[in-house]
C-alpha positions as CSV (number, residue, x, y, z in Angstrom):
1,M,16.4,-51.6,23.4
2,N,18.3,-49.2,25.5
3,N,18.2,-45.4,25.1
4,I,21.5,-45.1,23.3
5,T,20.4,-47.6,20.6
6,L,17.1,-45.8,20.2
7,I,18.8,-42.4,19.8
8,F,21.2,-43.9,17.2
9,I,18.3,-45.3,15.2
10,M,16.5,-42.0,15.3
11,V,19.6,-40.2,14.0
12,L,20.0,-42.6,11.1
13,A,16.3,-42.3,10.2
14,G,16.7,-38.5,10.2
15,L,19.7,-38.7,7.9
16,A,18.0,-41.1,5.6
17,S,14.9,-38.9,5.2
18,G,16.8,-35.6,5.1
19,N,16.5,-35.2,1.3
20,S,12.8,-35.6,1.5
21,Q,12.2,-32.8,4.0
22,P,10.7,-29.6,2.7
23,K,13.1,-26.7,2.4
24,K,13.0,-24.0,5.0
25,D,11.5,-20.8,3.7
26,K,14.8,-19.1,3.7
27,D,16.2,-21.8,1.4
28,Q,13.4,-21.6,-1.1
29,P,14.3,-19.8,-4.3
30,L,12.6,-16.4,-4.2
31,K,10.7,-17.1,-7.5
32,Q,9.1,-20.1,-5.8
33,V,8.1,-18.0,-2.8
34,V,6.5,-15.4,-5.1
35,D,4.7,-18.0,-7.2
36,Q,3.4,-19.8,-4.1
37,A,2.3,-16.4,-2.7
38,F,0.3,-15.7,-5.8
39,V,-1.4,-19.1,-5.7
40,L,-2.5,-18.6,-2.1
41,A,-3.6,-15.0,-2.8
42,E,-5.7,-16.1,-5.8
43,K,-7.5,-18.8,-3.8
44,Q,-8.3,-16.3,-1.0
45,S,-9.4,-13.5,-3.3
46,L,-11.7,-15.8,-5.3
47,L,-13.3,-17.0,-2.1
48,M,-13.7,-13.3,-1.1
49,A,-15.2,-12.4,-4.5
50,E,-17.7,-15.3,-4.2
51,K,-18.6,-14.3,-0.7
52,Y,-19.6,-10.7,-1.7
53,K,-20.9,-11.2,-5.2
54,S,-24.6,-11.3,-4.2
55,Q,-24.2,-8.4,-1.8
56,E,-24.9,-5.6,-4.3
57,G,-22.5,-2.7,-4.0
58,R,-20.5,-4.1,-1.1
59,L,-16.7,-4.3,-1.0
60,P,-14.5,-6.0,1.7
61,K,-12.9,-3.7,4.2
62,T,-11.5,-5.9,7.1
63,Y,-12.3,-8.9,9.3
64,E,-12.6,-8.1,12.9
65,K,-13.6,-10.1,16.0
66,G,-14.6,-13.0,13.8
67,K,-16.9,-10.9,11.6
68,D,-16.8,-9.6,8.1
69,V,-16.6,-5.8,7.8
70,S,-17.6,-4.3,4.4
71,S,-18.3,-0.9,2.9
72,D,-20.0,0.6,-0.1
73,S,-17.9,2.6,-2.6
74,R,-17.9,5.7,-0.5
75,W,-15.2,4.3,1.9
76,W,-11.7,5.4,0.9
77,C,-10.6,1.8,0.5
78,S,-13.2,0.7,-2.0
79,G,-10.8,0.5,-5.0
80,F,-8.3,-1.8,-3.4
81,F,-10.1,-5.2,-3.7
82,P,-10.9,-4.6,-7.4
83,G,-7.3,-3.6,-7.8
84,S,-6.1,-6.8,-6.1
85,L,-8.1,-8.8,-8.5
86,W,-6.5,-6.9,-11.5
87,Y,-3.1,-7.7,-10.2
88,L,-4.0,-11.4,-9.8
89,Y,-5.4,-11.4,-13.4
90,G,-2.2,-9.8,-14.6
91,N,-0.3,-12.6,-13.1
92,N,-1.9,-15.6,-14.9
93,K,-4.8,-14.3,-16.9
94,N,-7.4,-16.4,-15.1
95,A,-10.8,-15.8,-16.8
96,E,-12.6,-16.3,-13.5
97,V,-10.5,-13.6,-11.8
98,L,-11.2,-11.3,-14.8
99,K,-14.9,-11.8,-14.4
100,Y,-14.8,-10.7,-10.7
101,A,-12.3,-7.9,-11.4
102,R,-14.8,-6.3,-13.8
103,L,-17.7,-6.9,-11.4
104,Y,-16.1,-5.3,-8.4
105,T,-14.5,-2.5,-10.4
106,G,-18.0,-1.6,-11.6
107,R,-19.1,-1.2,-8.0
108,V,-16.7,1.8,-7.6
109,E,-17.6,3.7,-10.8
110,R,-19.9,6.3,-9.1
111,E,-16.8,7.6,-7.2
112,K,-15.7,9.3,-10.5
113,Y,-17.9,12.2,-9.4
114,T,-16.5,12.4,-5.8
115,T,-15.5,15.9,-4.9
116,D,-15.9,15.9,-1.1
117,N,-12.6,14.1,-0.3
118,H,-9.2,13.4,-1.9
119,D,-9.5,9.7,-1.9
120,V,-11.0,9.5,-5.4
121,G,-7.4,8.7,-6.5
122,F,-7.2,5.6,-4.4
123,M,-10.8,4.6,-5.3
124,I,-10.5,5.0,-9.1
125,Y,-6.8,4.6,-10.0
126,C,-6.3,1.4,-8.1
127,S,-9.4,-0.2,-9.7
128,F,-10.1,1.4,-13.1
129,G,-6.4,2.3,-13.5
130,N,-5.2,-1.3,-13.3
131,G,-8.2,-2.4,-15.3
132,Y,-7.3,0.0,-18.1
133,R,-3.6,-1.0,-18.0
134,L,-4.5,-4.6,-18.6
135,T,-7.5,-4.3,-20.9
136,H,-7.3,-0.9,-22.6
137,D,-11.1,-0.6,-22.2
138,N,-11.9,2.9,-23.3
139,S,-14.9,3.1,-20.9
140,Y,-12.4,2.8,-18.1
141,K,-10.3,5.6,-19.5
142,E,-13.3,7.9,-19.5
143,V,-14.1,7.0,-15.8
144,M,-10.5,8.0,-14.9
145,L,-10.5,11.3,-16.8
146,T,-13.8,12.2,-15.1
147,A,-12.3,11.3,-11.7
148,A,-9.3,13.4,-12.3
149,K,-11.5,16.4,-13.0
150,S,-13.4,15.7,-9.7
151,L,-10.1,15.5,-7.8
152,S,-8.8,18.7,-9.2
153,T,-11.8,20.6,-7.8
154,R,-10.2,20.2,-4.4
155,Y,-7.2,22.2,-5.3
156,N,-6.9,25.8,-4.0
157,P,-4.3,27.7,-6.1
158,K,-3.7,30.2,-3.2
159,V,-2.6,27.3,-1.0
160,G,-1.1,25.3,-3.8
161,L,-2.4,21.9,-2.5
162,I,-5.3,19.6,-2.7
163,R,-7.4,19.7,0.4
164,S,-7.7,16.3,2.1
165,W,-10.5,16.6,4.6
166,D,-13.5,18.9,5.1
167,H,-14.2,18.0,8.8
168,N,-12.9,19.5,12.0
169,K,-13.0,23.0,10.6
170,D,-12.7,24.5,14.1
171,K,-9.2,23.0,14.3
172,W,-7.9,22.8,10.7
173,Q,-8.3,25.5,8.1
174,Y,-7.0,23.5,5.2
175,P,-5.8,20.0,6.2
176,V,-3.4,18.0,3.9
177,I,-2.4,14.5,4.9
178,I,0.7,12.7,3.7
179,D,-1.5,10.0,2.2
180,N,-2.7,12.6,-0.4
181,L,0.6,12.1,-2.3
182,M,-0.8,8.8,-3.5
183,N,-3.7,10.4,-5.4
184,L,-1.4,12.6,-7.6
185,E,-0.7,9.6,-9.8
186,L,-4.2,9.8,-11.2
187,L,-3.7,13.5,-12.1
188,L,-0.4,12.8,-13.8
189,W,-1.9,10.0,-15.8
190,A,-4.8,12.2,-16.8
191,A,-2.4,15.0,-18.0
192,N,-0.6,12.5,-20.2
193,Q,-3.8,11.0,-21.6
194,S,-5.8,14.3,-22.1
195,G,-3.1,16.8,-22.8
196,N,-4.6,19.0,-20.1
197,T,-1.5,20.5,-18.4
198,K,-3.6,21.8,-15.5
199,F,-3.7,18.3,-14.0
200,R,0.1,18.1,-14.0
201,E,0.5,21.6,-12.6
202,I,-1.8,20.7,-9.7
203,A,0.0,17.4,-9.0
204,L,3.5,19.0,-9.0
205,S,2.5,22.0,-6.9
206,H,1.1,19.6,-4.3
207,A,4.2,17.4,-4.4
208,D,6.5,20.4,-4.0
209,K,4.7,22.0,-1.2
210,T,4.4,18.7,0.6
211,M,8.1,18.1,0.2
212,K,8.8,21.6,1.7
213,H,6.4,21.5,4.6
214,H,5.6,17.9,5.5
215,F,9.1,16.6,6.1
216,R,11.5,17.1,9.0
217,P,15.3,17.4,8.5
218,D,15.7,13.7,9.0
219,Y,13.1,13.0,6.2
220,S,10.5,11.7,8.5
221,S,7.1,13.2,7.9
222,Y,4.2,14.7,9.8
223,H,0.8,13.1,9.2
224,V,-1.4,16.2,9.0
225,V,-0.3,19.7,8.0
226,S,-3.0,22.4,8.1
227,Y,-2.5,25.5,6.0
228,D,-3.6,29.1,6.6
229,T,-5.8,29.9,3.7
230,T,-4.7,33.5,3.7
231,T,-0.9,33.1,3.7
232,G,-0.8,29.6,2.2
233,L,1.7,28.6,5.0
234,P,1.3,25.9,7.6
235,H,-0.3,26.9,10.9
236,L,-0.5,23.4,12.4
237,K,1.5,20.2,12.1
238,Q,0.0,17.1,13.8
239,T,-0.8,13.4,13.6
240,H,-4.2,11.8,13.4
241,Q,-3.3,8.1,13.3
242,G,0.3,8.1,14.7
243,Y,1.5,8.1,18.3
244,S,2.3,11.8,18.7
245,D,2.6,15.0,16.6
246,Q,6.4,14.5,16.5
247,S,6.4,10.7,15.9
248,S,6.8,8.8,12.7
249,W,3.6,7.0,11.9
250,S,4.8,4.1,9.8
251,R,2.3,3.9,7.1
252,G,2.6,7.7,6.6
253,Q,6.4,7.3,6.0
254,A,5.6,4.5,3.5
255,W,3.2,6.8,1.6
256,G,5.9,9.4,1.3
257,L,8.4,6.9,0.0
258,Y,6.0,5.5,-2.6
259,G,4.8,8.9,-3.7
260,Y,8.1,10.5,-4.5
261,T,9.3,7.2,-6.2
262,Y,6.5,7.4,-8.8
263,L,6.8,11.2,-9.0
264,Y,10.3,10.6,-10.2
265,R,9.1,8.0,-12.7
266,E,6.6,10.3,-14.1
267,T,8.7,13.5,-14.2
268,K,12.4,12.4,-14.1
269,D,12.9,15.3,-11.7
270,K,15.9,14.3,-9.6
271,R,14.6,16.2,-6.6
272,Y,11.9,13.6,-6.3
273,L,14.4,10.8,-6.6
274,E,16.6,12.2,-3.9
275,Q,13.6,12.7,-1.7
276,A,12.6,9.1,-2.1
277,K,16.1,7.8,-1.5
278,N,16.4,10.0,1.7
279,I,13.0,8.7,3.0
280,A,14.2,5.1,2.3
281,N,17.4,5.7,4.1
282,Y,15.5,7.0,7.1
283,L,13.3,3.9,7.2
284,I,15.9,1.3,6.6
285,N,18.3,2.7,9.2
286,H,15.7,3.6,11.9
287,P,16.8,2.1,15.2
288,N,13.3,0.7,15.8
289,M,13.0,-1.0,12.4
290,P,12.7,-4.7,13.0
291,K,15.2,-7.1,11.4
292,D,12.4,-8.5,9.2
293,Y,11.5,-5.0,8.0
294,I,7.8,-5.3,9.0
295,P,7.4,-2.0,10.9
296,Y,5.7,-1.3,14.1
297,W,2.6,0.8,13.7
298,D,4.6,3.9,14.7
299,Y,8.4,4.0,14.8
300,N,8.2,5.9,18.1
301,A,5.4,3.8,19.6
302,P,5.6,3.2,23.3
303,G,6.2,-0.4,24.3
304,I,8.5,-1.4,21.3
305,P,9.1,-4.3,20.7
306,D,5.9,-5.4,22.6
307,T,3.5,-3.6,20.4
308,Y,1.7,-4.1,17.1
309,R,3.3,-4.4,13.6
310,D,1.6,-2.8,10.6
311,V,1.8,-5.1,7.7
312,S,0.1,-2.4,5.4
313,A,3.1,-0.2,6.0
314,A,5.5,-3.0,5.0
315,T,3.6,-3.8,1.8
316,V,3.6,-0.2,0.6
317,M,7.3,0.1,1.5
318,A,8.1,-3.2,-0.3
319,S,6.3,-2.1,-3.5
320,A,8.0,1.3,-3.4
321,L,11.5,0.0,-2.8
322,T,11.1,-2.5,-5.6
323,E,10.4,0.3,-8.0
324,L,12.9,2.6,-6.5
325,S,15.7,0.0,-7.1
326,G,15.3,0.5,-10.8
327,Y,16.3,4.2,-10.5
328,T,19.5,3.9,-8.5
329,G,23.0,2.6,-8.9
330,K,23.7,-1.1,-8.6
331,K,24.9,-1.1,-5.0
332,L,21.9,0.8,-3.6
333,A,19.5,-1.3,-5.8
334,Q,20.9,-4.5,-4.4
335,K,20.5,-3.1,-0.9
336,Y,16.8,-2.2,-1.5
337,M,16.1,-5.6,-3.1
338,K,17.6,-7.5,-0.2
339,I,15.3,-5.7,2.1
340,V,12.3,-6.4,-0.2
341,E,13.2,-10.1,-0.3
342,T,13.3,-10.2,3.5
343,Q,9.9,-8.5,3.7
344,I,8.3,-10.7,1.1
345,R,9.7,-13.9,2.6
346,T,8.3,-12.8,6.0
347,L,4.9,-11.8,4.7
348,A,4.6,-15.0,2.7
349,S,5.2,-17.1,5.8
350,P,2.4,-18.6,7.9
351,E,3.0,-15.9,10.5
352,Y,1.5,-13.3,8.2
353,T,-0.2,-15.2,5.3
354,A,-3.6,-16.8,6.0
355,Q,-4.7,-20.2,4.7
356,P,-7.6,-20.4,2.2
357,G,-10.9,-19.6,3.9
358,E,-9.3,-18.2,7.1
359,N,-8.8,-14.6,8.1
360,G,-12.1,-13.6,6.5
361,C,-10.6,-14.5,3.1
362,F,-8.1,-11.7,3.3
363,I,-4.5,-12.6,2.3
364,L,-2.4,-11.0,5.0
365,K,-2.8,-10.7,8.8
366,H,-1.6,-8.1,11.3
367,S,-2.2,-4.6,10.0
368,V,-3.2,-1.5,12.0
369,G,-5.6,1.1,10.7
370,S,-5.7,3.6,13.5
371,Y,-4.2,2.6,16.9
372,P,-5.1,5.9,18.6
373,G,-8.6,5.6,17.3
374,K,-8.8,2.0,18.5
375,S,-10.0,1.1,15.0
376,E,-8.8,-1.9,12.9
377,V,-6.0,-2.9,15.2
378,D,-4.2,-6.2,14.4
379,V,-6.6,-7.1,11.6
380,P,-6.4,-7.8,7.9
381,L,-6.8,-4.7,5.7
382,T,-7.7,-4.6,2.0
383,Y,-5.0,-2.1,1.1
384,A,-2.3,-4.3,2.8
385,D,-3.4,-7.1,0.3
386,Y,-3.4,-4.7,-2.6
387,Y,0.1,-3.4,-2.1
388,Y,1.4,-6.9,-1.3
389,L,0.1,-8.1,-4.7
390,E,1.6,-5.0,-6.4
391,A,5.0,-5.7,-4.7
392,L,4.8,-9.4,-5.8
393,S,4.0,-8.3,-9.4
394,R,6.9,-5.9,-9.5
395,L,9.2,-8.4,-7.9
396,K,8.3,-11.2,-10.3
397,K,9.5,-9.0,-13.2
398,K,12.9,-8.7,-11.6
399,I,13.7,-12.3,-10.7
């Protein structure tokens, strides 16, 4: 058989089997992509739950250099794995997932008394908040109301903001980080549930002062703003996890987008909607935003494109844009959802999604915790998984 005949036979064989070949990811219906992503995520998360069930009080944090890294409830990420399990339970009401969601949520309960940092919102609202949403368990409600009281103790009316950190007092008088926007949702929920308007007043004061002082004219944000406790005005604007004080740390930008999106949902104040749309516009049109919309760890990082992506920034952004699309006109909504679809298809691909049992049983790969701190660089992170599942849950309702 000569080479021409062999090639001809191979071509015919390829044509004959063409209909049996699996579709490329870009040709799969989006609903199928989302459903498959949930299946893989549930397998991984159940493996994770089984791995830690006998380790009393422990919760997954990351997987680094081939080793599991966990924490107790004190770590700011402690509420994310329980929250992930609640999103998985909400997807298909698997009783096994429910069992573990309750188990790991219980491991975070003591944080309802946390008053020494602002992360009580992350810890409690992501875990007990999702649990209450799905089960209406009144014991969960009481935990959240107690946590809201604890969080509100960090508010200084003279400054008008919730203090983020208590360390580095020689440098920061009253540090507030952009991440802190994410904790206001607990206060707004508590105001609605309890009738205590103080919670709402604190949340909106924080949101308004953050909008005024954290953002630059182009709607990028600083990471850390420290306030003078006498004047209530900023005395220092910096970064802690980004490339430089004037750069745009990607997860911080996503926190801002997410925060003002839900603030509009809860208040219907159009100032918050415009802020969210302007932040989205900044991110979408940034010259260093990759075509797949999985951001680099900082939009101004040196070495782009040969530097790390931050999947956690992408998942927060995808979840926020999915919600924001419901508050805009049709043309802008379609634009947002096209970007979300690109992000989800990319994240659901083998490049970013681990197979069951791999990646320390985390769902997604390639996140960056703190590049300047050389901490959690190019690893899975529990909050990347959480916001991915939230984005999938929100997207599934739209398709």
